[in-house]
Backbone bond lengths (Angstrom), bond angles and torsions (degrees), N, CA, C in turn:
res aa  C-N    CA-C-N  psi(-1)  N-CA   C-N-CA  omega(-1)  CA-C   N-CA-C  phi
1 X - - - 1.438 - - 1.642 109.36 -
2 X 1.302 116.83 -34.84 1.429 122.49 -174.00 1.503 113.10 -59.81
3 X 1.319 116.84 -33.95 1.457 122.24 179.04 1.505 115.22 -92.99
4 X 1.291 116.35 -0.88 1.468 120.36 -175.77 1.536 111.32 -64.90
5 X 1.281 118.42 138.08 1.451 119.61 -175.33 1.572 109.46 -74.81
6 X 1.292 114.45 157.95 1.438 125.18 -174.37 1.493 108.83 -87.93
7 X 1.371 117.57 158.34 1.435 124.51 168.77 1.526 105.82 -106.79
8 X 1.278 116.40 120.05 1.471 122.85 178.74 1.535 108.76 -86.27
9 X 1.286 117.78 132.95 1.462 126.07 173.34 1.498 112.10 -107.72
10 X 1.333 121.56 124.89 1.419 125.44 -176.08 1.551 108.85 -124.32
11 X 1.356 120.43 92.04 1.419 120.29 -179.58 1.482 114.16 -93.26
12 X 1.354 115.74 148.16 1.480 121.13 169.84 1.539 106.86 -91.48
13 X 1.282 118.08 115.52 1.529 118.33 -172.01 1.509 110.87 -67.02
14 X 1.375 119.86 -21.55 1.439 119.39 179.19 1.535 112.91 -83.05
15 X 1.327 117.74 -7.85 1.436 123.76 177.75 1.538 112.30 -109.75
16 X 1.350 113.52 -42.89 1.452 117.21 178.83 1.530 106.91 -96.56
17 X 1.332 114.63 78.68 1.415 120.70 -175.80 1.502 113.32 -62.06
18 X 1.379 116.30 129.16 1.439 120.05 -175.21 1.531 114.12 65.61
19 X 1.352 117.66 9.23 1.465 123.22 -177.61 1.543 110.73 50.76
20 X 1.327 115.47 38.73 1.427 120.84 176.73 1.500 114.02 -66.17
21 X 1.419 117.74 -40.01 1.442 119.08 175.21 1.521 114.37 -70.46
22 X 1.312 114.40 -38.61 1.487 118.47 172.08 1.466 113.06 -53.24
23 X 1.346 115.02 -49.50 1.532 118.58 178.99 1.505 111.15 -62.23
24 X 1.369 117.46 -37.99 1.488 117.35 178.87 1.523 110.67 -62.43
25 X 1.291 116.71 -43.13 1.484 119.02 -178.18 1.543 111.02 -71.25
26 X 1.298 119.01 -33.20 1.501 123.16 173.59 1.582 106.92 -56.00
27 X 1.356 117.09 -44.05 1.415 118.78 -177.10 1.508 110.69 -70.11
28 X 1.288 116.96 -35.58 1.550 121.23 175.70 1.454 110.81 -63.34
29 X 1.344 117.87 -44.58 1.471 121.17 -179.93 1.518 110.84 -67.95
30 X 1.311 116.76 -35.51 1.510 120.59 179.08 1.547 107.54 -65.86
31 X 1.265 120.00 -35.44 1.445 123.54 178.16 1.489 108.88 -65.70
32 X 1.356 116.33 -33.12 1.479 120.96 178.76 1.510 114.48 -85.31
33 X 1.329 116.15 2.84 1.444 122.30 -178.13 1.523 112.98 70.22
34 X 1.331 118.22 24.22 1.423 121.73 -179.63 1.522 114.82 -106.03
35 X 1.286 114.98 143.87 1.457 121.53 178.81 1.600 114.41 -84.13
36 X 1.338 116.66 131.38 1.424 115.93 -179.17 1.576 104.83 -116.19
37 X 1.327 114.13 144.18 1.448 121.45 175.80 1.561 107.07 -129.15
38 X 1.282 115.97 127.64 1.510 123.90 -179.31 1.523 108.83 -85.55
39 X 1.258 117.93 117.39 1.485 122.81 -179.67 1.513 108.96 -122.88
40 X 1.305 119.02 113.47 1.419 122.68 -179.26 1.528 113.97 -65.83
41 X 1.325 113.84 147.02 1.468 118.78 173.52 1.508 108.69 -127.14
42 X 1.358 117.30 0.38 1.465 123.11 174.64 1.533 107.43 -122.90
43 X 1.315 116.18 143.89 1.488 122.05 -176.70 1.534 110.45 -57.71
44 X 1.328 118.24 -38.64 1.466 121.81 -178.75 1.479 116.27 -72.78
45 X 1.382 114.94 -8.89 1.488 119.76 173.20 1.521 110.88 -61.91
46 X 1.331 116.53 -23.94 1.474 119.30 -174.54 1.481 111.22 -101.12
47 X 1.351 118.84 6.19 1.421 122.24 -175.99 1.549 109.92 -92.14
48 X 1.378 111.65 -159.10 1.512 115.92 -172.25 1.481 113.22 -60.91
49 X 1.371 118.75 -31.49 1.471 119.53 -175.03 1.522 113.21 -56.60
50 X 1.330 112.48 -47.39 1.483 114.98 -176.47 1.530 113.80 -80.39
51 X 1.322 116.76 -27.31 1.457 120.88 177.41 1.562 109.63 -65.81
52 X 1.376 113.65 -46.54 1.470 116.36 -179.59 1.515 111.96 -69.76
53 X 1.315 116.32 -17.54 1.508 114.25 173.96 1.501 115.46 -81.61
54 X 1.344 114.07 0.10 1.476 120.85 -179.69 1.556 114.41 57.19
55 X 1.315 114.23 29.65 1.512 119.62 171.96 1.480 109.34 -97.48
56 X 1.293 116.66 130.57 1.444 120.32 179.17 1.560 108.96 -86.13
57 X 1.340 112.90 142.20 1.532 119.35 -179.39 1.520 108.25 -120.84
58 X 1.387 109.78 164.49 1.478 118.66 175.53 1.451 105.68 -140.03
59 X 1.349 116.78 159.76 1.455 123.28 174.08 1.489 112.37 -66.22
60 X 1.301 121.15 130.42 1.410 125.87 176.71 1.516 113.32 -53.73
61 X 1.279 116.30 -48.33 1.480 121.42 -179.88 1.504 111.61 -63.11
62 X 1.196 120.49 -27.03 1.481 123.41 177.65 1.524 114.69 -80.79
63 X 1.291 117.46 -21.58 1.488 123.71 -179.23 1.473 118.19 -106.58
64 X 1.269 119.30 -20.73 1.448 122.65 -169.05 1.565 114.22 -66.54
65 X 1.369 115.35 -33.02 1.431 119.90 179.04 1.563 112.23 -60.09
66 X 1.341 116.38 -26.34 1.499 117.09 179.88 1.488 109.48 -112.06
67 X 1.382 119.32 26.18 1.460 122.90 179.13 1.481 112.55 -94.81
68 X 1.350 118.19 144.03 1.473 120.78 171.23 1.512 112.17 -88.65
69 X 1.407 113.60 -33.89 1.464 117.61 175.40 1.498 110.03 -161.88
70 X 1.318 117.40 165.56 1.399 123.96 173.86 1.549 108.39 -113.61
71 X 1.341 118.59 132.08 1.496 122.95 177.21 1.513 103.92 -113.92
72 X 1.420 117.47 119.56 1.416 120.27 -178.50 1.539 107.64 -104.23
73 X 1.349 113.51 153.78 1.484 121.23 179.30 1.491 106.86 -127.42
74 X 1.366 116.71 108.22 1.450 119.31 -174.21 1.544 109.50 157.67
75 X 1.276 115.10 -151.47 1.456 121.67 174.69 1.526 113.37 -99.81
76 X 1.283 117.41 -162.88 1.454 121.72 -179.11 1.568 109.94 -68.97
77 X 1.350 116.45 -23.56 1.425 120.11 178.78 1.544 111.01 -65.73
78 X 1.292 116.90 -35.63 1.477 120.85 178.71 1.475 109.00 -68.88
79 X 1.342 118.96 -40.75 1.477 120.66 174.31 1.531 111.16 -60.73
80 X 1.346 118.30 -43.90 1.404 119.83 -179.43 1.492 113.43 -59.04
81 X 1.316 116.93 -40.70 1.433 121.58 175.92 1.549 115.03 -61.99
82 X 1.337 113.67 -42.70 1.464 121.48 -179.01 1.525 108.72 -68.54
83 X 1.354 116.08 -38.28 1.448 123.98 -175.13 1.545 110.83 -60.08
84 X 1.254 117.27 -30.77 1.503 118.90 -176.90 1.555 110.95 -60.32
85 X 1.248 114.22 -37.61 1.467 118.41 178.01 1.494 115.09 -90.73
86 X 1.350 115.94 -33.43 1.451 122.05 178.36 1.550 112.38 -64.47
87 X 1.336 115.63 -37.59 1.469 118.45 -172.93 1.533 107.73 -71.24
88 X 1.336 118.78 -28.90 1.459 123.58 179.52 1.582 112.12 -62.32
89 X 1.363 115.13 -32.79 1.447 120.01 -172.76 1.560 111.09 -116.32
90 X 1.373 117.42 1.84 1.454 118.11 178.31 1.461 114.83 72.12
91 X 1.388 119.19 24.20 1.386 123.93 -179.83 1.547 109.32 -86.12
92 X 1.302 120.80 127.70 1.443 122.98 178.57 1.455 115.85 -72.56
93 X 1.355 114.51 150.28 1.502 120.21 -177.41 1.502 111.36 -120.69
94 X 1.330 114.27 131.49 1.495 123.86 175.76 1.452 108.08 -111.41
95 X 1.356 117.14 116.35 1.440 121.95 179.96 1.456 113.05 -98.97
96 X 1.358 116.74 132.69 1.435 124.49 170.43 1.528 108.68 -103.79
97 X 1.262 118.67 118.55 1.496 121.57 -172.67 1.557 109.11 -78.73
98 X 1.358 113.11 119.60 1.402 120.69 170.86 1.528 111.15 -132.50
99 X 1.364 111.32 20.33 1.494 117.52 -178.13 1.527 108.61 -113.45
100 X 1.302 115.61 -138.26 1.421 121.82 -176.92 1.531 113.52 -91.98
101 X 1.381 115.95 -101.15 1.431 119.30 -178.47 1.530 115.01 -64.94
102 X 1.350 116.12 -51.00 1.454 120.24 171.13 1.547 112.08 67.78
103 X 1.311 117.36 48.30 1.531 120.15 -176.56 1.522 108.24 -65.43
104 X 1.287 119.16 -36.46 1.499 121.99 -171.59 1.549 109.61 -85.08
105 X 1.333 117.53 -30.19 1.456 121.66 -177.56 1.540 109.69 -61.99
106 X 1.338 116.97 137.67 1.459 120.77 180.00 1.519 113.81 -88.77
107 X 1.310 117.49 -34.20 1.486 121.54 -173.43 1.497 111.64 -116.06
108 X 1.305 118.84 150.03 1.403 123.57 169.49 1.513 108.31 -100.60
109 X 1.327 121.52 166.64 1.508 121.08 -169.58 1.469 110.10 -60.49
110 X 1.307 121.48 -27.25 1.452 121.78 -173.85 1.504 109.15 -85.11
111 X 1.324 122.17 2.48 1.455 125.49 -175.06 1.580 109.06 -111.30
112 X 1.309 118.36 17.82 1.468 117.70 -174.81 1.520 114.12 -65.80
113 X 1.316 119.15 -18.70 1.443 122.46 175.43 1.503 113.94 -57.74
114 X 1.357 115.53 -25.16 1.449 121.55 179.14 1.541 111.91 -71.26
115 X 1.254 115.85 -12.74 1.476 118.42 176.49 1.503 113.11 -63.28
116 X 1.332 116.67 -32.45 1.476 121.11 174.50 1.505 112.31 -56.15
117 X 1.354 116.14 -44.34 1.452 118.38 179.20 1.551 108.12 -70.27
118 X 1.287 119.43 -35.30 1.428 119.73 -178.11 1.491 111.26 -63.56
119 X 1.289 118.71 -47.36 1.458 121.06 -176.94 1.550 111.31 -71.96
120 X 1.324 118.05 -14.79 1.412 119.85 173.29 1.532 113.60 -86.37
121 X 1.364 114.43 1.68 1.468 121.46 179.12 1.490 115.35 89.19
122 X 1.383 120.01 4.30 1.409 121.71 -178.88 1.523 113.14 -85.23
123 X 1.299 114.25 63.99 1.507 117.40 -179.75 1.538 107.53 -149.60
124 X 1.361 112.43 165.91 1.462 120.50 173.70 1.527 109.02 -113.82
125 X 1.299 117.18 163.42 1.418 120.10 174.43 1.545 113.46 -123.10
126 X 1.301 113.93 145.62 1.538 120.47 174.14 1.498 106.02 -106.99
127 X 1.313 113.89 130.65 1.495 120.99 172.58 1.538 108.27 -86.96
128 X 1.298 116.90 121.12 1.452 121.91 176.16 1.524 110.42 -106.46
129 X 1.295 113.81 128.98 1.437 119.15 178.99 1.528 111.58 -66.77
130 X 1.365 115.30 152.51 1.451 120.69 178.92 1.496 108.91 -126.15
131 X 1.308 116.63 174.97 1.438 123.40 -177.72 1.590 110.68 -124.14
132 X 1.292 114.45 135.30 1.481 120.11 168.26 1.484 110.81 -97.70
133 X 1.306 116.80 143.70 1.514 120.88 179.07 1.533 107.14 -136.68
134 X 1.316 113.66 147.21 1.411 122.78 175.11 1.564 112.43 -140.66
135 X 1.321 118.02 143.79 1.424 122.84 173.69 1.529 105.87 -103.16
136 X 1.323 112.77 119.57 1.508 118.39 177.21 1.557 107.47 -103.41
137 X 1.351 109.66 125.79 1.509 115.99 -178.62 1.558 107.79 -129.23
138 X 1.264 113.38 119.74 1.548 117.70 -179.99 1.459 110.92 54.87
139 X 1.377 116.60 41.18 1.426 122.54 177.37 1.515 117.12 77.48
140 X 1.351 116.79 -1.17 1.485 120.43 178.33 1.511 109.68 -112.95
141 X 1.368 116.46 152.22 1.460 117.07 172.92 1.501 112.02 -81.53
142 X 1.373 112.40 119.79 1.512 118.96 -177.19 1.485 112.13 -94.64
143 X 1.314 117.17 -18.18 1.509 120.44 -179.51 1.480 110.43 -163.58
144 X 1.352 115.55 148.37 1.467 123.38 178.11 1.522 106.79 -133.01
145 X 1.339 114.74 145.09 1.488 119.93 175.26 1.541 106.97 -158.91
146 X 1.356 115.40 171.81 1.387 122.00 178.59 1.567 107.95 -145.75
147 X 1.370 112.97 162.45 1.440 116.43 -171.94 1.532 111.16 -152.61
148 X 1.245 117.02 149.82 1.482 123.84 174.67 1.527 109.04 -96.30
149 X 1.300 117.44 -35.92 1.502 119.96 -178.23 1.516 110.17 -94.98
150 X 1.346 118.22 -62.48 1.496 120.57 -174.23 1.528 112.70 -166.60
151 X 1.294 107.04 161.22 1.518 118.21 171.76 1.528 102.97 -112.69
152 X 1.320 117.05 127.61 1.459 123.69 -178.00 1.498 110.70 -117.43
153 X 1.324 115.68 132.09 1.461 121.68 170.69 1.501 108.32 -116.12
154 X 1.358 117.08 122.25 1.446 120.06 -174.31 1.514 108.52 -135.61
155 X 1.369 115.64 155.60 1.447 120.01 173.38 1.491 108.74 -81.51
156 X 1.332 114.42 158.15 1.513 121.50 176.50 1.556 107.43 -82.72
157 X 1.313 113.67 81.73 1.510 120.51 175.68 1.481 111.53 56.98
158 X 1.283 116.20 33.77 1.490 121.59 175.83 1.504 108.84 -156.71
159 X 1.348 113.77 166.65 1.471 118.82 175.87 1.535 110.58 -68.14
160 X 1.330 115.56 143.60 1.434 122.75 175.86 1.520 112.71 -125.72
161 X 1.324 119.27 138.15 1.446 120.98 179.14 1.562 109.25 -88.87
162 X 1.337 114.47 128.18 1.497 119.47 -178.12 1.465 110.56 -133.12
163 X 1.351 114.82 146.31 1.426 121.18 172.17 1.429 106.37 -125.02
164 X 1.345 121.19 126.76 1.463 124.92 -176.02 1.557 109.40 -109.58
165 X 1.325 111.06 139.09 1.505 117.55 -177.25 1.543 108.94 -126.40
166 X 1.298 117.14 144.98 1.443 122.33 171.01 1.516 106.91 -121.25
167 X 1.322 116.01 110.27 1.499 120.75 -175.33 1.496 111.67 51.89
168 X 1.365 114.27 48.37 1.458 124.01 176.99 1.516 118.50 69.39
169 X 1.367 114.68 7.12 1.413 120.65 176.58 1.582 108.97 -105.56
170 X 1.268 119.16 131.52 1.462 121.01 -178.15 1.504 114.05 -63.29
171 X 1.344 114.10 120.37 1.466 120.38 175.64 1.520 109.21 -84.35
172 X 1.342 113.30 -49.07 1.531 116.24 -171.48 1.534 104.18 -164.33
173 X 1.338 113.69 149.99 1.487 122.35 173.36 1.509 107.62 -135.74
174 X 1.329 115.10 124.57 1.523 114.49 -175.85 1.593 107.77 -158.96
175 X 1.254 111.99 165.88 1.515 119.04 166.69 1.504 107.74 -105.83
176 X 1.329 114.55 140.72 1.440 119.64 -177.18 1.472 110.68 -175.34
177 X 1.312 116.08 -164.45 1.491 124.27 178.01 1.541 110.42 -76.94
178 X 1.336 117.36 -27.93 1.408 118.65 -178.44 1.570 113.71 153.59
179 X 1.284 118.39 -158.81 1.425 119.25 -179.38 1.562 108.00 -149.94
180 X 1.327 117.03 148.75 1.485 123.51 175.88 1.534 108.09 -114.93
181 X 1.336 113.43 128.97 1.482 118.35 173.24 1.523 103.32 -111.24
182 X 1.399 115.63 113.03 1.456 119.05 -167.92 1.505 109.92 -119.62
183 X 1.290 115.57 157.56 1.531 123.09 165.57 1.490 107.31 -85.56
184 X 1.360 113.99 171.92 1.508 116.79 172.07 1.562 110.64 -61.66
185 X 1.280 118.41 -34.38 1.460 120.00 176.55 1.529 110.94 -61.95
186 X 1.362 117.40 -41.04 1.448 121.30 -179.13 1.596 111.77 -81.01
187 X 1.335 115.68 -2.41 1.532 114.71 -177.92 1.501 112.63 -65.21
188 X 1.391 117.49 -20.66 1.453 118.36 -178.00 1.608 110.31 -99.46
189 X 1.285 113.82 12.07 1.480 118.51 -179.46 1.566 108.87 -104.19
190 X 1.392 114.70 -125.98 1.415 119.94 -176.81 1.477 114.94 -61.89
191 X 1.374 117.59 -31.75 1.409 121.43 179.40 1.495 112.69 -65.70
192 X 1.266 117.77 -38.79 1.465 124.00 173.74 1.534 111.63 -60.37
193 X 1.317 117.46 -44.77 1.462 120.87 -179.56 1.550 111.10 -65.62
194 X 1.337 116.82 -25.53 1.457 121.07 179.22 1.484 111.77 -92.69
195 X 1.360 120.08 9.13 1.426 120.53 171.36 1.505 112.30 104.03
196 X 1.387 120.26 5.73 1.413 122.32 -178.65 1.512 111.59 -78.55
197 X 1.352 116.49 170.96 1.491 123.28 -176.13 1.560 108.81 -84.70
198 X 1.389 113.01 153.54 1.476 120.73 164.95 1.466 111.05 -79.13
199 X 1.353 121.01 123.18 1.421 126.02 177.93 1.501 109.51 -121.01
200 X 1.327 115.53 136.10 1.466 122.74 -179.68 1.524 106.93 -50.79
201 X 1.322 119.23 130.83 1.490 119.13 -168.40 1.503 114.29 -70.42
202 X 1.360 120.31 -18.15 1.474 122.42 178.04 1.502 112.49 -88.36
203 X 1.290 116.13 -2.98 1.491 122.17 177.83 1.539 108.53 -64.31
204 X 1.342 115.66 163.84 1.425 122.64 174.36 1.558 110.83 -115.16
205 X 1.233 114.60 85.67 1.484 121.28 -178.02 1.506 113.62 -142.78
206 X 1.315 113.92 158.80 1.506 120.59 174.05 1.500 105.65 -113.91
207 X 1.304 118.49 125.04 1.515 121.79 -177.76 1.560 107.67 -106.93
208 X 1.278 115.53 124.25 1.483 122.64 179.09 1.542 107.30 -108.07
209 X 1.306 115.80 115.38 1.516 124.55 -176.51 1.513 111.81 -123.61
210 X 1.366 120.21 106.95 1.477 120.36 171.96 1.461 111.31 -61.35
211 X 1.389 116.31 149.66 1.405 124.26 172.79 1.473 113.70 -106.15
212 X 1.307 116.31 110.48 1.492 122.30 179.04 1.545 111.24 47.11
213 X 1.331 115.74 54.98 1.494 118.36 176.64 1.489 113.54 -69.50
214 X 1.346 115.95 147.80 1.433 120.90 -175.09 1.538 112.93 -92.45
215 X 1.308 114.68 14.51 1.494 120.70 173.70 1.520 109.73 -134.53
216 X 1.289 116.39 141.37 1.462 122.01 -175.65 1.512 112.44 -69.65
217 X 1.382 114.93 -23.55 1.470 117.98 -179.38 1.542 115.42 -72.38
218 X 1.305 117.36 -10.80 1.409 122.31 -174.53 1.534 104.50 -83.90
219 X 1.315 117.71 103.50 1.462 123.45 -174.92 1.538 108.87 -119.54
220 X 1.382 116.52 160.13 1.424 119.10 173.06 1.590 112.57 -68.84
221 X 1.318 114.05 147.42 1.451 119.72 178.30 1.571 111.02 -127.72
222 X 1.328 116.39 138.68 1.457 120.50 170.62 1.519 106.33 -107.98
223 X 1.309 116.16 116.25 1.428 122.58 -175.02 1.529 110.29 -110.21
224 X 1.332 116.07 158.25 1.439 121.33 170.53 1.485 113.57 -60.88
225 X 1.300 117.71 150.91 1.476 122.79 -173.15 1.521 113.03 -67.33
226 X 1.375 118.39 -21.90 1.428 119.16 -177.74 1.614 114.85 -90.34
227 X 1.317 109.75 7.50 1.545 112.08 177.34 1.564 108.31 -80.25
228 X 1.277 112.16 149.61 1.473 119.43 170.77 1.466 108.33 -106.71
229 X 1.295 116.37 120.27 1.484 126.55 -179.14 1.482 109.53 -96.14
230 X 1.277 115.13 127.54 1.479 120.60 175.68 1.509 109.23 -120.82
231 X 1.343 115.43 141.27 1.470 124.24 -179.66 1.544 108.39 -119.74
232 X 1.261 120.24 117.84 1.475 122.59 177.35 1.457 106.62 -103.73
233 X 1.383 116.33 129.80 1.453 123.87 -176.61 1.546 106.67 -97.01
234 X 1.330 115.42 131.86 1.413 121.30 -175.94 1.563 111.23 -72.73
235 X 1.340 113.68 168.29 1.499 116.60 -176.48 1.500 112.93 -73.99
236 X 1.329 114.88 140.27 1.456 123.00 171.73 1.510 110.25 -151.66
237 X 1.328 113.65 147.99 1.457 120.11 -178.97 1.525 112.28 -61.03
238 X 1.391 113.31 -39.39 1.382 122.48 -179.33 1.549 112.16 -104.59
239 X 1.323 118.64 165.50 1.418 120.26 179.56 1.549 107.57 -60.64
240 X 1.360 116.02 116.95 1.479 119.52 -168.94 1.522 114.77 -83.90
241 X 1.362 118.62 -23.28 1.455 119.34 -167.87 1.513 112.30 -157.01
242 X 1.364 113.88 175.21 1.415 122.01 175.44 1.496 111.15 -140.22
243 X 1.341 115.90 157.16 1.434 122.55 173.15 1.517 110.92 -111.72
244 X 1.375 115.78 139.12 1.486 118.74 175.85 1.518 108.63 -135.63
245 X 1.266 118.32 134.27 1.520 123.01 178.61 1.510 105.62 -105.52
246 X 1.297 118.24 119.89 1.438 125.26 177.36 1.517 110.97 53.85
247 X 1.340 116.54 36.53 1.454 120.28 178.19 1.478 115.97 73.82
248 X 1.379 117.69 12.15 1.447 123.29 -178.25 1.574 110.80 -73.96
249 X 1.260 114.13 -169.87 1.466 122.66 -176.50 1.519 109.94 -54.25
250 X 1.293 119.68 138.30 1.424 124.74 178.88 1.552 112.63 -70.34
251 X 1.256 118.91 137.09 1.433 124.62 178.12 1.528 109.42 -117.68
252 X 1.311 119.61 125.30 1.445 122.74 -172.57 1.533 109.94 -69.02
253 X 1.359 112.65 137.74 1.451 122.22 172.71 1.536 107.70 -111.11
254 X 1.336 117.53 135.79 1.414 121.48 178.30 1.488 112.26 -102.81
255 X 1.319 117.12 161.90 1.493 118.69 174.47 1.469 112.37 -57.57
256 X 1.332 117.04 135.51 1.460 118.77 -179.15 1.499 114.33 91.14
257 X 1.315 118.79 -11.93 1.477 123.23 178.02 1.565 110.17 -64.22
258 X 1.296 118.21 148.39 1.422 123.56 171.74 1.544 107.38 -116.34
259 X 1.292 118.41 128.21 1.446 123.46 177.43 1.624 106.91 -104.35
260 X 1.318 116.56 118.98 1.436 121.30 177.39 1.518 109.57 -102.40
261 X 1.284 116.14 132.25 1.502 120.87 177.83 1.570 108.32 -130.06
262 X 1.328 111.75 133.80 1.524 115.66 -178.66 1.508 105.54 -149.79
263 X 1.288 114.68 163.16 1.474 122.87 175.00 1.531 108.83 -56.30
264 X 1.304 114.45 133.70 1.450 116.29 176.68 1.506 115.17 -84.76
265 X 1.341 114.99 160.09 1.461 117.32 167.22 1.439 119.14 -75.98
266 X 1.303 113.60 -10.91 1.512 122.13 -179.55 1.501 108.25 -88.15
267 X 1.316 117.15 151.44 1.447 124.95 172.01 1.541 110.78 -131.86
268 X 1.328 116.57 146.19 1.466 118.34 169.72 1.530 107.11 -99.52
269 X 1.388 111.11 133.08 1.413 117.15 -178.52 1.582 108.12 -101.48
270 X 1.319 119.74 115.53 1.399 122.29 178.10 1.546 111.57 -101.84
271 X 1.299 115.82 134.06 1.476 122.06 -179.75 1.515 109.69 -74.06
272 X 1.338 116.09 130.45 1.489 120.71 174.06 1.481 108.99 -120.96
273 X 1.365 115.78 128.84 1.472 122.09 -174.07 1.499 112.99 -144.72
274 X 1.366 117.87 -19.57 1.437 121.10 -171.59 1.551 113.96 -86.52
275 X 1.362 112.61 -16.91 1.555 119.57 177.93 1.527 108.24 69.57
276 X 1.344 118.65 18.85 1.463 118.47 172.44 1.528 110.96 -82.65
277 X 1.294 117.85 134.56 1.462 121.43 -177.86 1.508 110.10 -78.92
278 X 1.389 112.59 154.04 1.458 119.72 174.85 1.519 113.19 -59.26
279 X 1.374 115.71 -35.73 1.417 118.03 -179.28 1.552 114.79 -67.31
280 X 1.334 113.41 -40.78 1.449 119.15 177.57 1.545 110.96 -66.92
281 X 1.341 116.05 -32.65 1.419 120.28 178.74 1.570 110.55 -71.45
282 X 1.310 119.46 -36.12 1.427 121.68 174.70 1.503 110.70 -63.24
283 X 1.316 114.47 -47.80 1.495 118.24 -179.63 1.537 110.91 -62.80
284 X 1.306 117.66 -37.85 1.455 120.36 179.24 1.563 112.48 -70.54
285 X 1.342 114.53 -45.21 1.460 117.99 -174.32 1.511 112.61 -76.21
286 X 1.396 118.72 -29.49 1.448 122.64 -177.97 1.505 111.81 -95.47
287 X 1.361 116.29 2.07 1.465 117.95 174.15 1.558 113.78 72.98
288 X 1.312 117.68 31.50 1.482 117.77 -178.26 1.487 110.95 -88.05
289 X 1.423 116.33 -3.05 1.450 118.26 173.97 1.493 111.06 -123.88
């Protein structure tokens, strides 16, 4: 037992009110003889809310190397935050949906009994492709990031001129609010809201979706995963745009910058145990039934 790996719990305090679900899962894990460690993925996890709950926390980066899995409590945003560290070490993630749509989350709150099977190893994992992005400025890399859902380039509350390339061939050139470069996992998120297609999440594709383009010819594209997508930002006197990976902090893009996006060597492993199909989940979450 001394060398047994830990189960990391990552709650979203705005979803798991009073950390009631976290406490419930701690009790389940205790019944299974497993150790749980609470590792925040939101800044407010370390504030008054969690201190007054008398739950001890640890830094995710300090615990993940000895973790068997991460269990998240919240929506897909909570999974995205945990995935940034989990993908680096190949640690699988089990999501409990306490948010809205929850396409990535495997379990609903009434299905927590399945956690017993998960910690006994009775589960499968799905490998989800990720994207690497870099901002190239004057021939040098100014910023690197990676994403499970999408890389977004948007204007600062104004129209931005973009030219999109696939392996150095022009895909599209347009003025608009921006563009989303998504994985199949991210096809049901922001890309879908912007008019992009739904792609089976275990597929290997890169989805290019313009955001409110001012020309009718600017259409979504589904590309092979080995394509290198480049985004050239048009000239502007002021900083015209920003980049965001999985909705994280905005990174400024300057006129003349090139953003390169390609399939990452990293994968996020999501735990599958409920046997619910992707198609039924789409019907359920999008209200088609």
